Each structure stands twice: as structure tokens, then as C-alpha cells.
GUZA-90692 format. One line per field, with one value per atom (N, C-alpha, C): residue number from 1; residue in one letter; chain; atom name; x, y negated, z. Coordinates in steps of 0.001 Angstrom, whole numbers, plus 500000, padded with zeros to 6 digits. Example, Ala and Ser with C-alpha at 12.3 -4.5 7.8 and 13.67 -1.06 7.14 Angstrom:
2
k [1,1,1,2,2,2]
r [A,A,A,S,S,S]
c [A,A,A,A,A,A]
a [N,CA,C,N,CA,C]
u [513190,512300,513200,512850,513670,512900]
v [505690,504500,503300,502250,501060,499970]
w [507800,507800,507800,507080,507140,507870]
// end
This chain:
230
k [1,1,1,2,2,2,3,3,3,4,4,4,5,5,5,6,6,6,7,7,7,8,8,8,9,9,9,10,10,10,11,11,11,12,12,12,13,13,13,14,14,14,15,15,15,16,16,16,17,17,17,18,18,18,19,19,19,20,20,20,21,21,21,22,22,22,23,23,23,24,24,24,25,25,25,26,26,26,27,27,27,28,28,28,29,29,29,30,30,30,31,31,31,32,32,32,33,33,33,34,34,34,35,35,35,36,36,36,37,37,37,38,38,38,39,39,39,40,40,40,41,41,41,42,42,42,43,43,43,44,44,44,45,45,45,46,46,46,47,47,47,48,48,48,49,49,49,50,50,50,51,51,51,52,52,52,53,53,53,54,54,54,55,55,55,56,56,56,57,57,57,58,58,58,59,59,59,60,60,60,61,61,61,62,62,62,63,63,63,64,64,64,65,65,65,66,66,66,67,67,67,68,68,68,69,69,69,70,70,70,71,71,71,72,72,72,73,73,73,74,74,74,75,75,75,76,76,76,77,77,77,78,78,78,79,79,79,80,80,80,81,81,81,82,82,82,83,83,83,84,84,84,85,85,85,86,86,86,87,87,87,88,88,88,89,89,89,90,90,90,91,91,91,92,92,92,93,93,93,94,94,94,95,95,95,96,96,96,97,97,97,98,98,98,99,99,99,100,100,100,101,101,101,102,102,102,103,103,103,104,104,104,105,105,105,106,106,106,107,107,107,108,108,108,109,109,109,110,110,110,111,111,111,112,112,112,113,113,113,114,114,114,115,115,115,116,116,116,117,117,117,118,118,118,119,119,119,120,120,120,121,121,121,122,122,122,123,123,123,124,124,124,125,125,125,126,126,126,127,127,127,128,128,128,129,129,129,130,130,130,131,131,131,132,132,132,133,133,133,134,134,134,135,135,135,136,136,136,137,137,137,138,138,138,139,139,139,140,140,140,141,141,141,142,142,142,143,143,143,144,144,144,145,145,145,146,146,146,147,147,147,148,148,148,149,149,149,150,150,150,151,151,151,152,152,152,153,153,153,154,154,154,155,155,155,156,156,156,157,157,157,158,158,158,159,159,159,160,160,160,161,161,161,162,162,162,163,163,163,164,164,164,165,165,165,166,166,166,167,167,167,168,168,168,169,169,169,170,170,170,171,171,171,172,172,172,173,173,173,174,174,174,175,175,175,176,176,176,177,177,177,178,178,178,179,179,179,180,180,180,181,181,181,182,182,182,183,183,183,184,184,184,185,185,185,186,186,186,187,187,187,188,188,188,189,189,189,190,190,190,191,191,191,192,192,192,193,193,193,194,194,194,195,195,195,196,196,196,197,197,197,198,198,198,199,199,199,200,200,200,201,201,201,202,202,202,203,203,203,204,204,204,205,205,205,206,206,206,207,207,207,208,208,208,209,209,209,210,210,210,211,211,211,212,212,212,213,213,213,214,214,214,215,215,215,216,216,216,217,217,217,218,218,218,219,219,219,220,220,220,221,221,221,222,222,222,223,223,223,224,224,224,225,225,225,226,226,226,227,227,227,228,228,228,229,229,229,230,230,230]
r [M,M,M,T,T,T,S,S,S,I,I,I,V,V,V,N,N,N,L,L,L,W,W,W,N,N,N,S,S,S,R,R,R,E,E,E,R,R,R,A,A,A,L,L,L,T,T,T,T,T,T,L,L,L,Q,Q,Q,E,E,E,E,E,E,Y,Y,Y,P,P,P,E,E,E,V,V,V,L,L,L,D,D,D,V,V,V,M,M,M,N,N,N,D,D,D,L,L,L,F,F,F,L,L,L,F,F,F,V,V,V,G,G,G,E,E,E,C,C,C,G,G,G,N,N,N,S,S,S,L,L,L,F,F,F,K,K,K,V,V,V,D,D,D,S,S,S,A,A,A,F,F,F,G,G,G,R,R,R,V,V,V,T,T,T,A,A,A,I,I,I,T,T,T,V,V,V,A,A,A,K,K,K,S,S,S,R,R,R,N,N,N,L,L,L,A,A,A,L,L,L,G,G,G,C,C,C,Y,Y,Y,S,S,S,L,L,L,T,T,T,L,L,L,D,D,D,S,S,S,L,L,L,A,A,A,Q,Q,Q,E,E,E,S,S,S,G,G,G,A,A,A,L,L,L,V,V,V,R,R,R,L,L,L,L,L,L,I,I,I,E,E,E,T,T,T,L,L,L,E,E,E,I,I,I,L,L,L,K,K,K,Y,Y,Y,F,F,F,R,R,R,L,L,L,D,D,D,P,P,P,K,K,K,R,R,R,A,A,A,M,M,M,E,E,E,A,A,A,T,T,T,E,E,E,R,R,R,E,E,E,L,L,L,P,P,P,K,K,K,A,A,A,G,G,G,E,E,E,I,I,I,A,A,A,R,R,R,L,L,L,I,I,I,G,G,G,S,S,S,E,E,E,H,H,H,K,K,K,S,S,S,L,L,L,R,R,R,G,G,G,Y,Y,Y,L,L,L,N,N,N,D,D,D,H,H,H,A,A,A,S,S,S,H,H,H,F,F,F,S,S,S,L,L,L,K,K,K,Q,Q,Q,Q,Q,Q,A,A,A,I,I,I,R,R,R,H,H,H,L,L,L,L,L,L,D,D,D,F,F,F,R,R,R,S,S,S,S,S,S,E,E,E,T,T,T,T,T,T,V,V,V,V,V,V,L,L,L,R,R,R,M,M,M,Q,Q,Q,Q,Q,Q,S,S,S,F,F,F,L,L,L,L,L,L,P,P,P,V,V,V,V,V,V,M,M,M,E,E,E,N,N,N,L,L,L,Y,Y,Y,V,V,V,L,L,L,Y,Y,Y,S,S,S,I,I,I,V,V,V,A,A,A,L,L,L,I,I,I,G,G,G,I,I,I,E,E,E,A,A,A,T,T,T,G,G,G,C,C,C,V,V,V,L,L,L,A,A,A,A,A,A,E,E,E,C,C,C,E,E,E,E,E,E,K,K,K,V,V,V,E,E,E,F,F,F,A,A,A,T,T,T,R,R,R,M,M,M,E,E,E,Y,Y,Y,L,L,L,R,R,R,N,N,N,H,H,H,G,G,G,T,T,T,A,A,A,V,V,V,F,F,F,E,E,E,E,E,E,A,A,A,I,I,I,S,S,S,R,R,R,I,I,I,P,P,P,K,K,K]
c [A,A,A,A,A,A,A,A,A,A,A,A,A,A,A,A,A,A,A,A,A,A,A,A,A,A,A,A,A,A,A,A,A,A,A,A,A,A,A,A,A,A,A,A,A,A,A,A,A,A,A,A,A,A,A,A,A,A,A,A,A,A,A,A,A,A,A,A,A,A,A,A,A,A,A,A,A,A,A,A,A,A,A,A,A,A,A,A,A,A,A,A,A,A,A,A,A,A,A,A,A,A,A,A,A,A,A,A,A,A,A,A,A,A,A,A,A,A,A,A,A,A,A,A,A,A,A,A,A,A,A,A,A,A,A,A,A,A,A,A,A,A,A,A,A,A,A,A,A,A,A,A,A,A,A,A,A,A,A,A,A,A,A,A,A,A,A,A,A,A,A,A,A,A,A,A,A,A,A,A,A,A,A,A,A,A,A,A,A,A,A,A,A,A,A,A,A,A,A,A,A,A,A,A,A,A,A,A,A,A,A,A,A,A,A,A,A,A,A,A,A,A,A,A,A,A,A,A,A,A,A,A,A,A,A,A,A,A,A,A,A,A,A,A,A,A,A,A,A,A,A,A,A,A,A,A,A,A,A,A,A,A,A,A,A,A,A,A,A,A,A,A,A,A,A,A,A,A,A,A,A,A,A,A,A,A,A,A,A,A,A,A,A,A,A,A,A,A,A,A,A,A,A,A,A,A,A,A,A,A,A,A,A,A,A,A,A,A,A,A,A,A,A,A,A,A,A,A,A,A,A,A,A,A,A,A,A,A,A,A,A,A,A,A,A,A,A,A,A,A,A,A,A,A,A,A,A,A,A,A,A,A,A,A,A,A,A,A,A,A,A,A,A,A,A,A,A,A,A,A,A,A,A,A,A,A,A,A,A,A,A,A,A,A,A,A,A,A,A,A,A,A,A,A,A,A,A,A,A,A,A,A,A,A,A,A,A,A,A,A,A,A,A,A,A,A,A,A,A,A,A,A,A,A,A,A,A,A,A,A,A,A,A,A,A,A,A,A,A,A,A,A,A,A,A,A,A,A,A,A,A,A,A,A,A,A,A,A,A,A,A,A,A,A,A,A,A,A,A,A,A,A,A,A,A,A,A,A,A,A,A,A,A,A,A,A,A,A,A,A,A,A,A,A,A,A,A,A,A,A,A,A,A,A,A,A,A,A,A,A,A,A,A,A,A,A,A,A,A,A,A,A,A,A,A,A,A,A,A,A,A,A,A,A,A,A,A,A,A,A,A,A,A,A,A,A,A,A,A,A,A,A,A,A,A,A,A,A,A,A,A,A,A,A,A,A,A,A,A,A,A,A,A,A,A,A,A,A,A,A,A,A,A,A,A,A,A,A,A,A,A,A,A,A,A,A,A,A,A,A,A,A,A,A,A,A,A,A,A,A,A,A,A,A,A,A,A,A,A,A,A,A,A,A,A,A,A,A,A,A,A,A,A,A,A,A,A,A,A,A,A,A,A,A,A,A,A,A,A,A,A,A,A,A,A,A,A,A,A,A,A,A,A,A,A,A,A,A,A,A,A,A,A,A,A,A,A,A,A,A]
a [N,CA,C,N,CA,C,N,CA,C,N,CA,C,N,CA,C,N,CA,C,N,CA,C,N,CA,C,N,CA,C,N,CA,C,N,CA,C,N,CA,C,N,CA,C,N,CA,C,N,CA,C,N,CA,C,N,CA,C,N,CA,C,N,CA,C,N,CA,C,N,CA,C,N,CA,C,N,CA,C,N,CA,C,N,CA,C,N,CA,C,N,CA,C,N,CA,C,N,CA,C,N,CA,C,N,CA,C,N,CA,C,N,CA,C,N,CA,C,N,CA,C,N,CA,C,N,CA,C,N,CA,C,N,CA,C,N,CA,C,N,CA,C,N,CA,C,N,CA,C,N,CA,C,N,CA,C,N,CA,C,N,CA,C,N,CA,C,N,CA,C,N,CA,C,N,CA,C,N,CA,C,N,CA,C,N,CA,C,N,CA,C,N,CA,C,N,CA,C,N,CA,C,N,CA,C,N,CA,C,N,CA,C,N,CA,C,N,CA,C,N,CA,C,N,CA,C,N,CA,C,N,CA,C,N,CA,C,N,CA,C,N,CA,C,N,CA,C,N,CA,C,N,CA,C,N,CA,C,N,CA,C,N,CA,C,N,CA,C,N,CA,C,N,CA,C,N,CA,C,N,CA,C,N,CA,C,N,CA,C,N,CA,C,N,CA,C,N,CA,C,N,CA,C,N,CA,C,N,CA,C,N,CA,C,N,CA,C,N,CA,C,N,CA,C,N,CA,C,N,CA,C,N,CA,C,N,CA,C,N,CA,C,N,CA,C,N,CA,C,N,CA,C,N,CA,C,N,CA,C,N,CA,C,N,CA,C,N,CA,C,N,CA,C,N,CA,C,N,CA,C,N,CA,C,N,CA,C,N,CA,C,N,CA,C,N,CA,C,N,CA,C,N,CA,C,N,CA,C,N,CA,C,N,CA,C,N,CA,C,N,CA,C,N,CA,C,N,CA,C,N,CA,C,N,CA,C,N,CA,C,N,CA,C,N,CA,C,N,CA,C,N,CA,C,N,CA,C,N,CA,C,N,CA,C,N,CA,C,N,CA,C,N,CA,C,N,CA,C,N,CA,C,N,CA,C,N,CA,C,N,CA,C,N,CA,C,N,CA,C,N,CA,C,N,CA,C,N,CA,C,N,CA,C,N,CA,C,N,CA,C,N,CA,C,N,CA,C,N,CA,C,N,CA,C,N,CA,C,N,CA,C,N,CA,C,N,CA,C,N,CA,C,N,CA,C,N,CA,C,N,CA,C,N,CA,C,N,CA,C,N,CA,C,N,CA,C,N,CA,C,N,CA,C,N,CA,C,N,CA,C,N,CA,C,N,CA,C,N,CA,C,N,CA,C,N,CA,C,N,CA,C,N,CA,C,N,CA,C,N,CA,C,N,CA,C,N,CA,C,N,CA,C,N,CA,C,N,CA,C,N,CA,C,N,CA,C,N,CA,C,N,CA,C,N,CA,C,N,CA,C,N,CA,C,N,CA,C,N,CA,C,N,CA,C,N,CA,C,N,CA,C,N,CA,C,N,CA,C,N,CA,C,N,CA,C,N,CA,C,N,CA,C,N,CA,C,N,CA,C,N,CA,C,N,CA,C,N,CA,C,N,CA,C,N,CA,C,N,CA,C,N,CA,C,N,CA,C,N,CA,C,N,CA,C,N,CA,C,N,CA,C,N,CA,C,N,CA,C,N,CA,C,N,CA,C,N,CA,C,N,CA,C,N,CA,C,N,CA,C,N,CA,C,N,CA,C,N,CA,C,N,CA,C,N,CA,C,N,CA,C,N,CA,C]
u [900615,901741,901224,901881,901468,901853,900881,901164,901941,902748,903564,902766,902701,901988,902998,902878,903742,903159,903746,903224,903372,904261,904566,904005,903007,902441,901892,901138,900544,901615,902626,903719,904464,904760,905492,904692,903390,902537,902418,902307,902201,903462,904613,905868,906116,905807,905992,905110,903847,902913,903314,903673,904058,905354,906324,907605,907451,906571,906432,905467,904401,903344,903216,903639,903480,904746,905912,907159,907196,906461,906451,905840,904941,904339,905392,906180,907261,908280,908537,909516,909077,907801,907367,907277,906923,906925,908341,909301,910692,911203,910864,911326,910785,909523,908928,909570,909809,910476,911893,912588,913937,913886,912924,912800,912536,911610,911286,912528,913285,914518,915525,915633,916571,916138,914836,914345,914771,914588,914962,916444,917263,918714,919116,918468,918776,918409,917255,916822,917744,918245,919091,920423,920818,922071,921912,920661,920414,920689,921522,921926,920895,919744,918690,917740,916978,915973,914964,914592,913636,914156,915413,915989,916017,916475,916594,915232,914298,912985,912204,912231,911515,912176,913507,914204,913784,913718,913310,911872,911014,909615,909495,910276,910276,910744,911804,912313,911250,910535,909458,908348,908005,906977,907361,908617,909080,908994,909377,909288,907852,906947,905533,904996,905360,904898,905446,906702,907296,906589,906206,905436,904103,903438,902168,902373,903456,903798,903982,904732,904995,903702,902846,901589,900660,900688,899862,900289,901594,902081,901690,901503,901066,899543,898851,897379,896794,897498,897065,896891,896368,896193,895239,894217,893290,894032,894965,895717,896741,897009,897958,897295,895991,895258,895862,896384,896996,898225,898969,900141,899714,898659,898168,897729,897099,896666,897861,898957,900174,900814,900732,901295,900607,899298,898556,898993,899266,899742,901073,901992,903290,903132,902209,901927,901472,900579,900064,901122,901998,903076,904055,904361,905243,904626,903336,902675,902668,902478,902490,903819,904924,906247,906477,906051,906299,905590,904386,903626,904227,904949,905599,906855,907988,909232,909647,909197,909553,908974,907956,907357,908324,909301,910269,911080,911525,912254,911366,910128,909185,909003,908996,908796,909967,911164,912323,912346,911589,911597,910419,909355,908196,907448,906475,905717,904960,904814,903976,902527,901742,900307,899700,898534,897839,897526,897369,897132,895915,894856,893654,893874,894703,895000,895854,896821,897636,896754,895851,894938,894112,893671,892877,893717,894947,895807,896188,896298,896701,895506,894301,893120,893124,893408,893552,892292,892514,891427,891212,891874,891857,891014,890142,889356,888504,887837,886967,887782,888955,889814,890286,890715,891145,889993,888805,887644,887356,887467,887248,888283,889557,890623,890446,890033,889791,888686,887650,886494,886735,887514,887571,888957,890003,891340,892338,892309,893321,893103,891874,891540,890791,890844,890113,888624,887961,886531,885884,884637,883873,882840,882979,882088,882376,881348,881461,882636,882835,883914,885288,885392,886689,886982,885953,886173,885762,885202,884677,885759,887009,888092,888488,887995,888309,887284,886221,885134,884916,884683,884432,883004,882132,880742,880649,880311,880275,878965,878101,876892,875815,875893,874864,875415,874617,875018,875148,874539,874578,875771,876471,877657,878886,879565,880688,881925,883049,884331,885270,885986,886958,888217,888637,889885,891015,891716,892822,894034,894172,895267,894682,895128,894580,895186,894333,894766,895135,896052,896449,895365,894863,893896,894472,894863,895557,894792,893498,892800,892842,892720,892723,894103,895137,896501,896856,896478,896811,896102,894835,894100,894709,895081,895676,897043,897815,899111,898920,897890,897603,897242,896424,896071,897326,898169,899398,900302,900431,901264,900761,899453,898872,899185,899136,899434,900919,901779,903219,903594,902874,903116,902796,901744,901437,902564,903120,904286,905436,905657,906721,906518,905259,904960,905245,904831,905105,906598,907277,908731,909427,908947,909498,909240,908045,907747,908698,909058,910023,911410,911787,913063,913105,911996,911927,912026,911294,911307,912685,913429,914762,915840,915451,916410,917526,917168,918160,918674,919896,920510,919670,919059,918365,916908,916503,915082,914420,915067,914467,914389,915474,915513,914429,914299,913318,911894,911634,910289,909928,910881,910646,910427,911255,911133,909816,909394,908158,906954,906954,905846,905797,906979,907037,906559,907027,906643,905137,904546,903097,902336,902692,901977,902276,903549,903943,903392,903492,902993,901502,900752,899306,898992,899700,899480,899824,900919,901336,900286,899807,898818,897500,897057,895787,895873,897006,897182,897261,897995,898132,896787,896027,894718,893791,893899,893042,893358,894564,894972,894642,894167,893846,892617,892702,891535,890315,889176,887943,887439]
v [666057,666646,667756,668892,670012,669767,669932,669751,670956,670709,671763,672455,673779,674570,675383,675313,676118,677519,678443,679808,680529,680042,680746,680036,679169,678410,679313,680338,681236,681984,682470,683194,682278,681069,680135,679792,679568,679258,680464,681646,682861,683066,682982,683204,682135,680884,679805,680010,680341,680544,681741,682830,684028,683811,683165,682928,682011,681007,680023,680463,681171,681477,682964,683830,685270,686028,685617,686279,687759,688145,689549,690438,689888,690658,690971,689960,690187,691169,691085,691987,693444,693720,695124,695646,694770,695192,695559,694702,694970,696247,696433,697626,698904,698860,700044,700357,699342,699565,700091,699553,700038,701510,701877,703251,704204,703852,704708,704904,703828,703939,704871,704811,705687,707147,707391,708768,709297,708461,708880,709184,708329,708547,709812,710067,711268,712523,712501,713659,713891,712807,712940,713617,713573,714226,715741,716206,717641,718338,719337,720025,721097,720615,721527,720783,721543,720923,720159,720716,720055,718687,718636,717376,716338,716750,715804,715315,716246,715885,715006,715344,714507,713137,713087,711798,710894,711453,710674,710201,711069,710702,709580,709654,708598,707274,707335,706112,705482,706322,705809,705210,705865,705346,703964,703837,702554,701455,701764,700770,700327,701300,700981,700135,700503,699749,698327,698177,696847,695999,696623,695911,695435,696281,695901,694759,694827,693775,692445,692480,691273,690666,691490,690994,690473,691083,690601,689207,688969,687630,686611,687061,686185,686046,686599,686610,687385,688432,689259,690719,690918,692281,693086,692423,693139,693707,692923,693367,694448,694637,695684,697054,697115,698371,699524,699242,700309,700871,699998,700462,701245,700789,701511,702915,703026,704339,705282,704790,705591,705854,704880,705042,706192,706280,707380,708714,708702,709924,710381,709446,709835,710353,709776,710270,711728,712022,713376,714340,713853,714704,715072,714109,714420,715513,715412,716442,717780,717732,718940,719673,718931,719545,720003,719175,719521,720812,720994,722188,723469,723339,724505,724037,723988,723471,724160,725392,726078,725353,724581,723839,722822,722394,721417,722008,723239,723894,724084,724455,724618,723304,722185,720879,720487,721003,720677,721515,722601,723508,723282,722680,722392,721195,720718,719541,719816,718764,718861,719116,719742,719842,718443,718334,717062,716543,715229,714612,715209,715449,716020,717410,718201,719551,719514,718598,718447,718052,717109,716673,717845,718716,719882,720860,721095,722072,721649,720347,719882,719491,719599,719191,717704,716908,715463,714809,713799,713024,711703,711542,710240,710203,711178,711249,710000,709541,708370,707114,707001,705841,705855,707026,707120,706768,707212,706901,705411,704768,703319,702581,702977,702315,702535,703719,703992,703101,702903,702136,700633,700138,698695,698066,698867,698268,698842,700157,700776,700514,700197,699931,698614,697976,696719,696980,696129,696285,694919,694812,693587,693743,694812,694979,693893,693569,692473,692644,693879,694106,693836,693968,693814,692380,691556,690204,689084,689395,688331,687375,687853,686964,685974,686180,685285,684163,684231,683261,682550,681245,680422,679904,680480,680034,678833,677696,676469,676361,675452,675218,676254,676965,677953,678966,679993,681027,680478,679307,678747,677832,677467,676617,677480,677832,678756,678144,678266,677774,678969,679018,680091,679824,680793,680678,681227,680347,680780,681145,680486,680783,681093,682197,682623,681813,681365,680542,681396,680893,681576,681411,682531,682543,683465,682900,683666,684915,684838,686061,687175,686801,687797,688433,687604,688124,689014,688589,689369,690726,690746,692011,692932,692372,693190,693716,692913,693393,694511,694397,695433,696747,696665,697866,698484,697623,698123,698759,698118,698686,700078,700225,701507,702589,702219,703192,703556,702548,702820,703620,703395,704207,705675,705943,707328,707909,707076,707510,707857,706984,707226,708512,708784,710003,711233,711194,712337,712469,711331,711374,711976,711624,712200,713701,714104,715535,716273,715624,716230,716304,715264,715268,716440,716682,717804,719134,719236,720478,720764,719701,719856,720047,719975,720140,719101,717863,716784,716490,715999,715712,714744,713774,712691,713013,714267,714599,714155,714354,713962,712445,711779,710309,709729,710271,709741,709955,711112,711382,710382,710101,709147,707745,707353,706012,705835,706863,706745,706592,707325,707192,705782,705240,703865,702866,703004,702069,702071,703244,703311,702603,702901,702313,700825,700472,699066,698207,698685,697918,697678,698691,698535,697467,697515,696530,695123,694987,693676,693094,693892,693384,693024,693864,693588,692313,692110,690886,689666,689798,688673,688301,689287,689027,688351,688723,688112,686635,686199,684797,683911,684506,683704,682838,681539,680676,681118,681140,681548,680445]
w [937620,938359,939282,939264,940086,941546,942446,943867,944389,945393,945985,947080,947011,948001,948810,950106,950974,951055,950304,950265,951595,952440,953686,954907,954703,955810,956909,956529,957524,958304,957607,958277,959248,958804,959655,960905,960737,961885,962817,962224,963034,963867,963233,963943,964999,964673,965646,966860,966623,967731,968583,967932,968675,969444,968819,969486,970690,970585,971653,972748,972379,973347,973683,972776,972992,972583,973090,972664,973016,974065,974468,973387,972582,971483,970422,970063,969099,969658,970954,971582,971485,971805,971782,970354,969404,968005,967577,967922,967556,968220,969489,970213,969569,969135,968527,967182,966368,965084,965293,966290,966600,966990,967813,968267,967107,966243,965098,964229,964029,963253,963902,965211,965921,965816,965847,965663,964298,963271,961923,961810,962402,962347,963090,964226,964996,964202,963539,962745,961552,960970,959776,960091,961364,961774,961899,961942,962090,960761,960790,959556,959183,958720,958290,957368,956607,955743,956582,957724,958605,959053,959477,959918,958819,957637,956526,956040,955868,955319,956291,957578,958545,958694,958603,958674,957525,956337,955163,955315,955844,956050,957076,958143,959152,958543,957719,957086,956186,955427,954570,955412,956510,957415,957925,958323,958865,957809,956580,955510,955274,955233,955021,956168,957391,958553,958542,958126,958051,956994,955889,954873,955427,956214,956844,957835,958580,959550,958821,957742,956971,956431,955853,955299,956392,957558,958662,959088,959161,959502,958441,957211,956129,956086,957090,957133,955962,955532,954403,954837,956038,956538,955661,955113,954226,953019,952482,951319,951658,952925,953316,953397,953091,953218,952443,951248,950448,951163,951829,952584,953819,954464,955639,955242,954085,953594,953451,952885,952752,954107,955010,956343,957073,956936,957545,956923,955628,954972,955560,955784,956341,957768,958519,959860,959799,958862,958737,958207,957352,956835,957947,958812,959949,960825,961072,961872,961143,959827,958989,959120,959101,959260,960701,961655,963062,963457,962962,963333,962762,961657,961045,960330,961027,960435,959141,958906,957656,956436,956646,955535,954931,955711,955209,954069,954209,953136,951919,952146,951031,950287,951031,950413,949524,949833,948993,947717,947713,946564,945618,946130,945281,945859,945133,945557,946858,947645,948830,948421,949290,949017,948901,948296,948195,949595,949695,951004,951696,950941,951536,952096,951409,951865,953128,953174,954380,955555,955312,956378,956895,955980,956386,957203,956755,957424,958842,959071,960399,961259,960707,961464,961745,960715,960883,961452,962288,962881,962146,960992,960324,959045,958867,957644,957443,958494,958358,958057,958658,958389,956947,956453,955052,954116,954461,953641,953602,954758,954817,953979,954122,953363,951866,951469,950049,949503,950304,949840,949829,950818,951012,950934,950846,950910,949917,949702,948849,947373,946998,945603,945526,944366,944212,944314,945081,945286,945455,945030,945217,946333,947126,948266,949303,950079,951039,951986,952487,953448,952847,951520,950858,950444,950317,949782,950724,951876,952728,953209,953328,953754,952665,951444,950325,950167,950945,950824,952147,952062,953242,953158,953986,954023,954958,954378,955172,955954,955594,956385,956141,955000,954701,953714,953455,952517,951096,950841,949483,949260,950346,950223,950482,949416,949517,948880,949565,949050,948913,947805,947589,948393,949173,949920,949063,948398,947562,948410,949569,950482,951847,952429,953707,954853,955749,956869,958077,958867,960091,961144,961654,962751,963817,964945,965980,966429,966730,967177,966140,964857,963786,963651,963631,963499,964694,965893,967083,967072,966705,966636,965587,964441,963382,963781,964505,965001,966019,966836,967830,967140,966099,965340,964724,964127,963514,964565,965719,966788,967156,967249,967627,966599,965309,964251,964262,964399,964413,965658,966759,967955,967684,966891,966514,965663,964771,963994,964941,965929,966900,967685,968043,968782,967925,966659,965768,965492,965329,965118,966334,967520,968742,968788,968347,968287,967371,966267,965341,965972,966714,967432,968417,969110,970050,969312,968191,967418,966847,966505,965926,966988,968257,969366,969305,968965,968925,970340,970428,971728,972547,971854,972548,972862,972742,972799,974108,975235,976512,976616,976236,976266,975368,974156,973210,973706,974292,974813,975910,976789,977875,977332,976362,975786,975042,974319,973556,974471,975559,976512,977083,977390,977907,976861,975630,974574,974345,974356,974135,975257,976487,977625,977774,977663,977839,976699,975471,974337,974429,974828,974990,976031,977151,978216,977747,976997,976502,975566,974632,973680,974364,975266,975930,976770,977437,978221,977314,976194,975256,974656,974247,973644,974655,975931,976954,977162,976752,976945,975748,974666,973484,973783,973556,973800,972983,973608,972932,972012]
// end
């Protein structure tokens, strides 16, 4: 008889622990996702190629970030690497449009430049991160950094157990959520920049809110991480 496996054990434990002991972490994550969504909706109301294209890019960014959030709660942050790679691309595309809004019209008439070319044109600071994700997360790899979470070394290097299901580890999940928050905050900052460039009605409000979210979210995560039992 096949035994029943709870596929969502890690997610359930993560949500229970966060809701009971660190609800402020869930609150700031939710607030940031709400903000990014509002930026996208505001841009979509702008009657221009720039407004429409940046709104669509923001919506795609939010979906990718939500996928990363979901996988992190499942203790599968390593497997979310391919999504993180795309998330970084959307961040760079938003900056590409913000720096020259005329590029939005060009993007509707022909294909966007390759990701590497966009990164070069905007002077991206994420080259090393993209390289790491390509090597260890975006593609299947048997390198140690890519598979170590699948192996449980017991008393020695010669005693190894395969981890078929990833276990919930609060310090790991919290650190990964903090990294994700930081990346989504960069998306929010670029989305806000697009709102400013598009002269949206809410531009001053959004700029103020984004600054608060970045500072408050950082403080919340750092305080929460300091309370995790060693």
C-alpha cells in the first residue's frame, strides 16, 4: 500500500510559524506586492506605449515574484532560480524603458534586444548574479552548489541520505524571503521610476510609499532574523 505524503508540509509549517511568530514579515511582503500591483495599474491607465508596456512588464514581474514567494514557502528556493533569473530581466527591462521612454514604442514594433544587450545598455549591476543563477539555478546542474540541498550528510561524508522532500528550516526560509523582498523592492523602485516618468497622478504618493516600504521592510526583516533561535 502506498503511504500518503503531505506535499505541502513545508508550506504549512512555514505559514503557521510566520503567522504565529513573525506576522510582520507576512505583512510587509503583502504590502510590497500590493504596491507593485498598484504601480502596474496606474501605468496601464496612461494612454501611451510607455504606459502600456511598462504596466505589462510590472505585471509579469509581480507574477514571477509571486512564484518565487510560493516556492520559498515550500522550501524550494533553489528551484526558484529560473524564475529569479527572469525576475532580474524584468527589473532591467523596466530600467531600460525608464531611461528612454521612446524604447517602449520600439518594443511594440520589433523584438526587444537580447537580455545581455539590455544589461549593457543600462549599465546593469547584476551580471555576477545572473552568472551565478545560470550556473547553479537556471539550468540543471550536478555542481555542489546546485544539489547540496538534496543531500543530507549525517555523521560523515560517507553517510548520505537523499532528501526527496525538502524540510522547513526557519532561518533558511527567512533569509530567502529577505532576499526576495530586496529584489521585489528593486522592482518597486523601478516601477515607481516609470510612474514618475509617465507623469501618473499618484507619482508623489507612490514615491513616498516606496521609500517607506524599502526602509520599513528592511527593518522588519532584520529584527525578525535577530529573533530566530540560534
